[in-house]
DSSP file (Angstrom, degrees, kcal/mol; ACC not computed):
  #  RESIDUE AA STRUCTURE BP1 BP2  ACC     N-H-->O    O-->H-N    N-H-->O    O-->H-N    TCO  KAPPA ALPHA  PHI   PSI    X-CA   Y-CA   Z-CA
    1    1 A M              0   0    0      0, 0.0     2,-0.4     0, 0.0    51,-0.0   0.000 360.0 360.0 360.0 115.3   96.5   78.7   62.8
    2    2 A K        -     0   0    0     51,-0.2     2,-0.4    49,-0.1    51,-0.2  -0.762 360.0-175.0 -96.2 139.8   97.4   80.9   65.8
    3    3 A V  E     -A   52   0A   0     49,-3.3    49,-2.3    -2,-0.4     2,-0.4  -0.981  15.4-140.6-131.5 144.9  100.4   83.2   65.8
    4    4 A S  E     -A   51   0A   0     -2,-0.4     2,-0.3    47,-0.2    47,-0.2  -0.884  13.8-167.0-105.5 137.7  101.8   85.2   68.6
    5    5 A V  E     -A   50   0A   0     45,-2.8    45,-2.7    -2,-0.4     2,-0.4  -0.921   7.7-158.1-118.3 150.5  103.2   88.7   68.1
    6    6 A F  E     -A   49   0A   0     -2,-0.3     2,-0.4    43,-0.2    43,-0.2  -0.966  14.1-167.6-131.4 144.2  105.3   90.6   70.7
    7    7 A R  E     -A   48   0A   0     41,-2.0    41,-2.8    -2,-0.4     2,-0.5  -0.992  13.7-159.2-128.4 124.6  106.1   94.2   71.4
    8    8 A K  E     +A   47   0A   0     -2,-0.4     2,-0.3    39,-0.2    39,-0.2  -0.887  17.0 170.0-106.6 131.8  108.9   94.9   73.9
    9    9 A E  E     -A   46   0A   0     37,-2.8    37,-2.1    -2,-0.5     2,-0.4  -0.801  19.9-137.8-130.5 175.0  109.1   98.4   75.6
   10   10 A H  E     +A   45   0A   0     -2,-0.3     2,-0.3    35,-0.2    35,-0.2  -0.992  19.6 169.4-137.3 140.1  111.0   99.9   78.5
   11   11 A F  E     -A   44   0A   0     33,-1.9    33,-2.1    -2,-0.4     2,-0.5  -0.990  22.8-140.3-147.1 152.7  110.3  102.1   81.4
   12   12 A N  E     +A   43   0A   0     -2,-0.3    69,-3.4    31,-0.2    70,-0.7  -0.936  32.4 159.8-112.0 132.5  112.1  103.3   84.5
   13   13 A A  E     -Ab  42  82A   0     29,-2.0    29,-2.1    -2,-0.5     2,-0.3  -0.997  31.0-133.1-150.7 156.8  110.1  103.7   87.8
   14   14 A A  E     +Ab  41  83A   0     68,-3.0    70,-2.9    -2,-0.3    71,-0.4  -0.806  30.3 161.9-107.6 150.1  110.5  103.8   91.5
   15   15 A H  E     -A   40   0A   0     25,-3.3    25,-1.6    -2,-0.3     2,-0.4  -0.956  28.0-141.1-153.0 175.1  108.5  101.9   94.1
   16   16 A R        -     0   0    0     -2,-0.3     2,-0.8    23,-0.2    19,-0.2  -0.989  15.1-141.1-140.8 132.7  108.5  100.7   97.6
   17   17 A L        +     0   0    0     17,-3.2     2,-0.3    -2,-0.4    14,-0.1  -0.865  46.6 143.7 -97.0 116.5  107.2   97.4   98.8
   18   18 A F        -     0   0    0     -2,-0.8    -2,-0.1    19,-0.0     6,-0.1  -0.969  42.6-151.0-157.3 128.3  105.4   98.1  102.0
   19   19 A N    >   -     0   0    0     -2,-0.3     3,-2.3     4,-0.2     8,-0.1  -0.921   9.9-157.6-108.2 109.4  102.3   96.8  103.6
   20   20 A P  T 3  S+     0   0    0      0, 0.0    -1,-0.1     0, 0.0     4,-0.1   0.647  89.6  63.0 -64.2 -14.0  100.7   99.6  105.8
   21   21 A N  T 3  S+     0   0    0      2,-0.1     2,-0.2    -3,-0.0    -2,-0.0   0.486  96.6  73.4 -84.5  -3.2   98.9   97.1  107.9
   22   22 A W  S <  S-     0   0    0     -3,-2.3     2,-0.1     1,-0.1     0, 0.0  -0.640  86.8-102.0-106.7 165.4  102.1   95.6  109.1
   23   23 A T     >  -     0   0    0     -2,-0.2     4,-2.6     1,-0.1     5,-0.2  -0.329  35.2-108.6 -72.1 162.0  104.8   96.7  111.5
   24   24 A F  H  > S+     0   0    0      1,-0.2     4,-2.5     2,-0.2     5,-0.2   0.924 121.3  53.2 -54.9 -43.6  108.1   98.1  110.4
   25   25 A E  H  > S+     0   0    0      2,-0.2     4,-2.7     1,-0.2    -1,-0.2   0.909 109.0  47.7 -65.2 -42.2  109.8   95.0  111.5
   26   26 A K  H  > S+     0   0    0      2,-0.2     4,-2.5     1,-0.2     5,-0.3   0.940 111.2  50.9 -61.8 -46.2  107.4   92.7  109.5
   27   27 A N  H  X S+     0   0    0     -4,-2.6     4,-2.7     1,-0.2     5,-0.5   0.885 111.2  49.0 -60.5 -37.7  107.8   94.8  106.4
   28   28 A E  H  X S+     0   0    0     -4,-2.5     4,-2.0    -5,-0.2    -1,-0.2   0.930 111.2  50.0 -62.4 -45.8  111.6   94.6  106.8
   29   29 A A  H  < S+     0   0    0     -4,-2.7    -2,-0.2    -5,-0.2    -1,-0.2   0.898 120.8  33.5 -64.5 -37.1  111.4   90.8  107.2
   30   30 A V  H  < S+     0   0    0     -4,-2.5    -2,-0.2    -5,-0.2    -1,-0.2   0.873 132.6  24.4 -87.3 -37.4  109.3   90.3  104.2
   31   31 A F  H >< S-     0   0    0     -4,-2.7     3,-1.9    -5,-0.3    -3,-0.2   0.569  80.3-179.9-108.2 -11.8  110.4   93.0  101.8
   32   32 A G  G >< S+     0   0    0     -4,-2.0     3,-2.1    -5,-0.5    -1,-0.2  -0.151  73.9   1.3  50.2-131.2  114.0   93.7  103.0
   33   33 A K  G >  S+     0   0    0      1,-0.3     3,-1.5     2,-0.2    -1,-0.3   0.729 125.8  69.9 -64.0 -22.0  115.8   96.3  100.9
   34   34 A C  G <  S+     0   0    0     -3,-1.9   -17,-3.2     1,-0.3    -1,-0.3   0.563  88.2  66.2 -72.2  -7.6  112.6   96.8   98.8
   35   35 A N  G <   +     0   0    0     -3,-2.1    -1,-0.3   -19,-0.2    -2,-0.2   0.289  68.6 146.2 -96.6   8.9  111.0   98.4  101.8
   36   36 A N    X   -     0   0    0     -3,-1.5     3,-2.2     1,-0.2     4,-0.1  -0.233  49.2-141.7 -51.5 122.5  113.4  101.4  101.7
   37   37 A K  T 3  S+     0   0    0      1,-0.3    -1,-0.2     2,-0.1     3,-0.1   0.665 103.1  55.0 -66.8 -13.4  111.2  104.4  102.9
   38   38 A F  T 3  S-     0   0    0      1,-0.2    -1,-0.3   -23,-0.0    -2,-0.1   0.256 112.6-127.1 -98.5  10.1  113.0  106.5  100.3
   39   39 A Y    <   -     0   0    0     -3,-2.2     2,-0.3   -25,-0.1    -1,-0.2   0.104  16.9-130.0  70.8 176.3  112.0  104.1   97.5
   40   40 A H  E     -A   15   0A   0    -25,-1.6   -25,-3.3    -6,-0.1     2,-0.2  -0.944  18.0-128.7-157.2 162.6  114.2  102.3   94.9
   41   41 A G  E     -A   14   0A   0     -2,-0.3     2,-0.3   -27,-0.3   -27,-0.2  -0.725  11.2-160.6-123.2 165.2  114.0  102.0   91.2
   42   42 A H  E     -A   13   0A   0    -29,-2.1   -29,-2.0    -2,-0.2     2,-0.9  -0.974  25.5-130.2-141.2 156.0  114.1   99.5   88.3
   43   43 A N  E     -A   12   0A   0     82,-0.4   -31,-0.2    -2,-0.3     2,-0.1  -0.845  42.9-158.0-100.3  89.6  114.7   99.6   84.6
   44   44 A Y  E     -A   11   0A   0    -33,-2.1   -33,-1.9    -2,-0.9     2,-0.5  -0.412  14.5-159.1 -76.0 144.0  111.6   97.6   83.6
   45   45 A E  E     -AC  10 124A   0     79,-1.9    79,-3.6   -35,-0.2     2,-0.5  -0.996  11.6-167.3-118.6 127.1  111.1   95.7   80.4
   46   46 A V  E     -AC   9 123A   0    -37,-2.1   -37,-2.8    -2,-0.5     2,-0.5  -0.958   5.6-167.1-116.4 129.5  107.6   95.0   79.4
   47   47 A I  E     -AC   8 122A   0     75,-3.2    75,-2.4    -2,-0.5     2,-0.6  -0.960   5.3-159.9-116.6 119.5  106.6   92.6   76.6
   48   48 A V  E     -AC   7 121A   0    -41,-2.8   -41,-2.0    -2,-0.5     2,-0.5  -0.858  11.0-164.1-100.3 122.9  103.0   92.6   75.4
   49   49 A Q  E     -AC   6 120A   0     71,-3.1    71,-2.0    -2,-0.6     2,-0.4  -0.915   7.2-173.3-110.3 128.9  102.1   89.3   73.6
   50   50 A L  E     -AC   5 119A   0    -45,-2.7   -45,-2.8    -2,-0.5     2,-0.5  -0.988   5.1-168.3-119.6 132.7   99.0   89.1   71.4
   51   51 A T  E     +AC   4 118A   0     67,-2.0    67,-2.6    -2,-0.4     2,-0.3  -0.971  30.0 105.8-124.3 132.9   98.0   85.7   70.0
   52   52 A G  E     -A    3   0A   0    -49,-2.3   -49,-3.3    -2,-0.5    65,-0.1  -0.931  67.1 -56.4-172.7-167.0   95.4   85.1   67.3
   53   53 A T        -     0   0    0     -2,-0.3   -51,-0.2   -51,-0.2     7,-0.1  -0.847  56.8-110.0 -95.0 128.1   94.8   84.3   63.7
   54   54 A P        -     0   0    0      0, 0.0     7,-0.3     0, 0.0     6,-0.1  -0.313  35.2-109.4 -56.5 137.5   96.5   86.4   61.1
   55   55 A N     >  -     0   0    0      5,-3.2     4,-3.3     1,-0.1     3,-0.2  -0.558  20.8-138.3 -67.0 127.9   94.0   88.6   59.1
   56   56 A P  T  4 S+     0   0    0      0, 0.0    -1,-0.1     0, 0.0     0, 0.0   0.725  99.9  49.6 -61.1 -23.7   93.8   87.3   55.6
   57   57 A E  T  4 S+     0   0    0      3,-0.1    -2,-0.0     1,-0.1     0, 0.0   0.843 128.3  17.5 -85.5 -36.4   93.9   90.7   54.1
   58   58 A T  T  4 S-     0   0    0     -3,-0.2     3,-0.1     2,-0.2    -1,-0.1   0.655  88.2-130.3-109.2 -21.7   96.9   92.1   55.9
   59   59 A G     <  +     0   0    0     -4,-3.3     2,-0.3     1,-0.3     3,-0.1   0.391  67.8 127.7  81.2  -2.3   98.7   89.0   57.2
   60   60 A F        -     0   0    0     -5,-0.2    -5,-3.2     1,-0.2    -1,-0.3  -0.643  53.5-163.6 -88.2 141.5   98.8   90.7   60.6
   61   61 A V  S    S-     0   0    0      1,-0.4     2,-0.3    -7,-0.3    -1,-0.2   0.789  92.8 -15.4 -79.4 -39.1   97.6   89.2   63.9
   62   62 A Y  S    S-     0   0    0     -3,-0.1     2,-0.7   -12,-0.1    -1,-0.4  -0.943  79.7-101.0-159.7 141.1   97.7   92.9   65.1
   63   63 A D     >  -     0   0    0     -2,-0.3     4,-2.3    -3,-0.2     3,-0.4  -0.565  30.1-155.1 -69.2 110.1   99.3   96.0   63.6
   64   64 A L  H  > S+     0   0    0     -2,-0.7     4,-2.4     1,-0.3    -1,-0.2   0.775  92.3  58.5 -64.0 -26.0  102.5   96.3   65.8
   65   65 A K  H  > S+     0   0    0      2,-0.2     4,-1.9     1,-0.2    -1,-0.3   0.930 108.8  46.0 -67.8 -42.3  102.7  100.1   65.1
   66   66 A L  H  > S+     0   0    0     -3,-0.4     4,-2.4     2,-0.2    -2,-0.2   0.881 111.4  51.5 -64.8 -40.9   99.3  100.4   66.6
   67   67 A L  H  X S+     0   0    0     -4,-2.3     4,-2.4     1,-0.2    -2,-0.2   0.920 108.2  52.5 -64.2 -40.5  100.2   98.3   69.5
   68   68 A S  H  X S+     0   0    0     -4,-2.4     4,-2.5     1,-0.2    -2,-0.2   0.904 109.7  48.3 -58.6 -43.0  103.3  100.4   70.1
   69   69 A E  H  X S+     0   0    0     -4,-1.9     4,-2.7     2,-0.2     5,-0.2   0.894 110.5  50.5 -68.4 -36.9  101.2  103.5   70.2
   70   70 A L  H  X S+     0   0    0     -4,-2.4     4,-2.9     2,-0.2     5,-0.3   0.943 112.7  47.6 -64.2 -43.9   98.7  102.0   72.6
   71   71 A I  H  X>S+     0   0    0     -4,-2.4     5,-2.4     2,-0.2     4,-2.1   0.916 113.0  49.3 -63.0 -44.3  101.6  100.9   75.0
   72   72 A K  I  <>S+     0   0    0     -4,-2.5     5,-3.2    -5,-0.2     6,-0.3   0.957 116.8  40.2 -56.0 -52.7  103.1  104.4   74.7
   73   73 A E  I  <5S+     0   0    0     -4,-2.7    -2,-0.2     1,-0.2    -1,-0.2   0.891 126.5  30.1 -68.7 -40.5   99.9  106.2   75.5
   74   74 A H  I  <5S+     0   0    0     -4,-2.9    -1,-0.2    -5,-0.2    -3,-0.2   0.613 135.3  15.6-101.1  -9.7   98.5  104.0   78.2
   75   75 A I  I >X5S+     0   0    0     -4,-2.1     4,-2.8    -5,-0.3     3,-0.9   0.638 123.3  42.9-121.2 -63.8  101.6  102.5   79.9
   76   76 A L  I 3><S+     0   0    0     -5,-2.4     4,-2.3     1,-0.3    -4,-0.2   0.921 114.3  49.6 -58.5 -47.6  104.8  104.3   79.1
   77   77 A D  H 34<S+     0   0    0     -5,-3.2    -1,-0.3    -6,-0.3    -4,-0.1   0.742 120.6  39.1 -64.9 -18.8  103.5  107.9   79.4
   78   78 A K  H <4 S+     0   0    0     -3,-0.9    -2,-0.2    -6,-0.3    -1,-0.2   0.769 125.3  32.2 -97.3 -29.3  101.9  106.9   82.8
   79   79 A F  H >< S+     0   0    0     -4,-2.8     3,-1.2     3,-0.0    -3,-0.2   0.752  88.1 103.8-102.3 -29.2  104.6  104.7   84.3
   80   80 A D  T 3< S-     0   0    0     -4,-2.3   -67,-0.2    -5,-0.4     3,-0.1  -0.322  98.0  -3.9 -66.3 132.8  108.0  106.0   83.0
   81   81 A H  T 3  S+     0   0    0    -69,-3.4     2,-0.3     1,-0.2    -1,-0.3   0.881 106.1 129.0  53.7  43.5  110.0  108.1   85.4
   82   82 A R  E <   -b   13   0A   0     -3,-1.2   -68,-3.0   -70,-0.7     2,-0.8  -0.876  67.4-122.5-122.5 157.2  107.3  107.9   88.0
   83   83 A N  E  >  -b   14   0A   0     -2,-0.3     4,-3.1   -70,-0.2     5,-0.5  -0.903  27.9-158.5 -88.6 106.9  107.0  106.9   91.7
   84   84 A L  H  > S+     0   0    0    -70,-2.9     4,-1.2    -2,-0.8     7,-0.4   0.868  86.5  51.0 -61.6 -39.4  104.4  104.1   91.4
   85   85 A N  H  4 S+     0   0    0    -71,-0.4    -1,-0.2     1,-0.2     9,-0.1   0.902 123.0  28.6 -61.3 -42.2  103.4  104.3   95.0
   86   86 A E  H  4 S+     0   0    0     -3,-0.2    -2,-0.2     1,-0.1    -1,-0.2   0.779 126.2  37.4 -93.2 -30.2  102.8  108.0   95.0
   87   87 A E  H  < S+     0   0    0     -4,-3.1     2,-0.6     1,-0.1    -3,-0.2   0.661  98.7  72.4-104.9 -17.5  101.9  108.9   91.4
   88   88 A L    ><  -     0   0    0     -4,-1.2     3,-2.0    -5,-0.5     4,-0.2  -0.873  62.0-151.8-108.6 121.7   99.7  106.1   90.1
   89   89 A E  G >  S+     0   0    0     -2,-0.6     3,-1.6     1,-0.3     4,-0.4   0.812  93.5  68.1 -55.3 -32.1   96.2  105.8   91.4
   90   90 A A  G 3  S+     0   0    0      1,-0.3     3,-0.3     2,-0.1    -1,-0.3   0.815 104.1  44.5 -59.0 -29.2   96.3  102.0   90.7
   91   91 A F  G <  S+     0   0    0     -3,-2.0     3,-0.3    -7,-0.4    -1,-0.3   0.246  78.4 100.2-106.0  16.0   98.8  101.7   93.5
   92   92 A K  S <  S+     0   0    0     -3,-1.6    -1,-0.2     1,-0.2    -2,-0.1   0.850 108.5  13.7 -64.2 -33.7   97.3  103.9   96.2
   93   93 A N  S    S+     0   0    0     -4,-0.4     2,-0.4    -3,-0.3    -1,-0.2   0.028 119.0  78.0-129.4  24.7   96.0  100.7   97.9
   94   94 A L  S    S-     0   0    0     -3,-0.3    -1,-0.0    -9,-0.1   -75,-0.0  -0.995  80.9-119.7-141.5 131.0   97.9   98.0   96.0
   95   95 A I        -     0   0    0     -2,-0.4     2,-2.6     1,-0.1     5,-0.2  -0.566  28.6-128.4 -72.0 123.1  101.5   97.1   96.7
   96   96 A P        +     0   0    0      0, 0.0    -1,-0.1     0, 0.0     2,-0.1  -0.346  49.2 154.0 -80.0  66.8  103.4   97.7   93.4
   97   97 A T     >  -     0   0    0     -2,-2.6     4,-2.6     1,-0.1     5,-0.2  -0.391  62.6-104.2 -76.1 166.3  105.1   94.3   93.1
   98   98 A A  H  > S+     0   0    0      1,-0.2     4,-2.3     2,-0.2     5,-0.2   0.898 124.7  55.3 -58.9 -37.8  106.1   93.1   89.6
   99   99 A E  H  > S+     0   0    0      1,-0.2     4,-1.7     2,-0.2    -1,-0.2   0.951 111.7  41.0 -59.6 -51.3  103.1   90.8   89.9
  100  100 A N  H  > S+     0   0    0     -5,-0.2     4,-2.4     1,-0.2    -1,-0.2   0.857 112.1  55.9 -64.3 -38.6  100.7   93.6   90.6
  101  101 A I  H  X S+     0   0    0     -4,-2.6     4,-2.4     2,-0.2    -1,-0.2   0.894 107.3  49.4 -58.9 -44.9  102.3   95.9   88.0
  102  102 A S  H  X S+     0   0    0     -4,-2.3     4,-2.3     2,-0.2    -1,-0.2   0.886 111.3  49.2 -66.0 -39.5  101.8   93.2   85.3
  103  103 A I  H  X S+     0   0    0     -4,-1.7     4,-3.0     2,-0.2    -2,-0.2   0.925 110.7  50.0 -67.9 -43.3   98.1   92.8   86.3
  104  104 A V  H  X S+     0   0    0     -4,-2.4     4,-1.9     1,-0.2    -2,-0.2   0.923 112.4  48.2 -60.8 -44.5   97.6   96.7   86.2
  105  105 A I  H  X S+     0   0    0     -4,-2.4     4,-2.0     2,-0.2    -1,-0.2   0.923 111.9  48.8 -59.9 -46.3   99.2   96.8   82.7
  106  106 A Y  H  X S+     0   0    0     -4,-2.3     4,-3.5     1,-0.2     3,-0.3   0.966 110.8  50.8 -56.1 -53.5   97.0   94.0   81.5
  107  107 A N  H  < S+     0   0    0     -4,-3.0    -1,-0.2     1,-0.3    -2,-0.2   0.808 110.1  49.5 -62.9 -29.4   93.9   95.6   82.8
  108  108 A K  H  < S+     0   0    0     -4,-1.9    -1,-0.3    -5,-0.2    -2,-0.2   0.856 119.7  37.4 -73.3 -33.6   94.8   99.0   81.1
  109  109 A L  H >X S+     0   0    0     -4,-2.0     3,-1.8    -3,-0.3     4,-0.5   0.832  99.0  75.1 -87.6 -33.8   95.4   97.3   77.8
  110  110 A R  G >< S+     0   0    0     -4,-3.5     3,-0.9     1,-0.3    -1,-0.1   0.828  94.8  49.9 -53.6 -41.1   92.7   94.5   77.7
  111  111 A P  G 34 S+     0   0    0      0, 0.0    -1,-0.3     0, 0.0    -2,-0.1   0.696 109.0  54.4 -71.1 -13.4   89.8   96.9   77.0
  112  112 A L  G <4 S+     0   0    0     -3,-1.8     2,-0.4    -4,-0.2    -2,-0.2   0.480  99.5  69.9 -97.9  -4.2   91.6   98.4   74.1
  113  113 A I  S << S-     0   0    0     -3,-0.9     6,-0.1    -4,-0.5     4,-0.0  -0.938  96.1 -94.9-120.7 132.9   92.4   95.2   72.2
  114  114 A D    >   -     0   0    0     -2,-0.4     3,-2.2     1,-0.2    -2,-0.1  -0.186  30.8-134.7 -49.6 128.4   90.0   93.0   70.4
  115  115 A H  T 3  S+     0   0    0      1,-0.3    -1,-0.2    -4,-0.1     4,-0.1   0.596 100.1  74.5 -66.7 -11.6   88.9   90.2   72.8
  116  116 A Q  T 3  S+     0   0    0      2,-0.1     2,-0.3   -63,-0.0    -1,-0.3   0.720  88.2  75.3 -68.9 -21.4   89.4   87.6   70.0
  117  117 A L  S <  S-     0   0    0     -3,-2.2     2,-0.3   -65,-0.1   -65,-0.2  -0.755  85.3-128.7 -93.2 138.7   93.1   88.1   70.6
  118  118 A D  E     -C   51   0A   0    -67,-2.6   -67,-2.0    -2,-0.3     2,-0.4  -0.685  24.3-153.6 -82.2 140.7   94.8   86.5   73.7
  119  119 A L  E     +C   50   0A   0     -2,-0.3     2,-0.3   -69,-0.2   -69,-0.2  -0.950  16.5 175.1-121.1 135.4   96.8   89.1   75.7
  120  120 A K  E     -C   49   0A   0    -71,-2.0   -71,-3.1    -2,-0.4     2,-0.5  -0.993  14.7-153.3-138.7 140.3   99.8   88.2   77.9
  121  121 A I  E     -CD  48 133A   0     12,-3.6    12,-2.7    -2,-0.3     2,-0.5  -0.971   6.3-170.5-117.7 128.2  102.1   90.6   79.8
  122  122 A T  E     -CD  47 132A   0    -75,-2.4   -75,-3.2    -2,-0.5     2,-0.5  -0.980   9.5-170.7-114.1 127.3  105.6   89.7   80.6
  123  123 A L  E     -CD  46 131A   0      8,-2.5     8,-2.0    -2,-0.5     2,-0.6  -0.956   9.5-158.5-124.5 118.7  107.3   92.1   82.9
  124  124 A Y  E     +CD  45 130A   0    -79,-3.6   -79,-1.9    -2,-0.5     6,-0.3  -0.840  13.9 175.7 -93.2 121.8  111.0   92.1   83.8
  125  125 A E  S    S+     0   0    0      4,-2.3   -82,-0.4    -2,-0.6     5,-0.2   0.812  81.2   1.1 -85.9 -37.3  112.0   93.8   87.0
  126  126 A T  S    S-     0   0    0      3,-1.6    -1,-0.3   -84,-0.1     3,-0.2  -0.839  89.3 -95.9-134.0 171.7  115.6   92.7   86.6
  127  127 A P  S    S+     0   0    0      0, 0.0     3,-0.1     0, 0.0   -83,-0.0   0.769 127.9  34.2 -63.6 -21.2  117.2   90.7   83.9
  128  128 A R  S    S+     0   0    0      1,-0.1     2,-0.6    -4,-0.0    -4,-0.0   0.544 110.3  67.8-109.3  -9.1  116.7   87.5   86.1
  129  129 A N        +     0   0    0     -3,-0.2    -4,-2.3     2,-0.0    -3,-1.6  -0.947  61.5 143.8-115.7 116.8  113.4   88.4   87.8
  130  130 A Y  E     -D  124   0A   0     -2,-0.6     2,-0.3    -6,-0.3    -6,-0.2  -0.968  27.7-154.7-145.7 161.2  110.3   88.5   85.7
  131  131 A V  E     -D  123   0A   0     -8,-2.0    -8,-2.5    -2,-0.3     2,-0.4  -0.898   7.0-148.0-130.9 162.3  106.5   87.7   85.9
  132  132 A Q  E     -D  122   0A   0     -2,-0.3   -10,-0.2   -10,-0.2   -29,-0.1  -0.998  16.7-133.4-132.1 139.2  103.8   86.8   83.3
  133  133 A Y  E    S+D  121   0A   0    -12,-2.7   -12,-3.6    -2,-0.4     2,-0.1  -0.997  90.1  26.2-136.9 136.3  100.1   87.6   83.5
  134  134 A P              0   0    0      0, 0.0    -1,-0.2     0, 0.0   -13,-0.1   0.735 360.0 360.0 -66.3 161.8   98.0   85.8   82.9
  135  135 A A              0   0    0     -2,-0.1    -2,-0.1   -15,-0.1   -15,-0.0   0.464 360.0 360.0 -73.6 360.0  100.0   82.7   83.9
């Protein structure tokens, strides 16, 4: 019997969608307002989902207090109130789209969580635009 547990967190961050290999005109055509050279920000919502079999001794799939602490230490403390392009090494050569941000979050958390549990990241960039990784 598999059960999914979810932890939802929030962070604010700025970014710019820009491909340095393209002309200004191509960046404008593809990324529009998100290509603003002065950056722009979002109030991100991240949902970390773990799926597995509840432990017979605790009833937990995963201790949500521990999950909250992992997310705070490895994601929120690094992403919140940051310029993703300028301050996070992961985005030095990676465009910080919602898709790429979700993959980076997944890759930061995956080694810290038992591999018997399935991990999925849902990242809301706006209330209507969100991504999931893995799909």
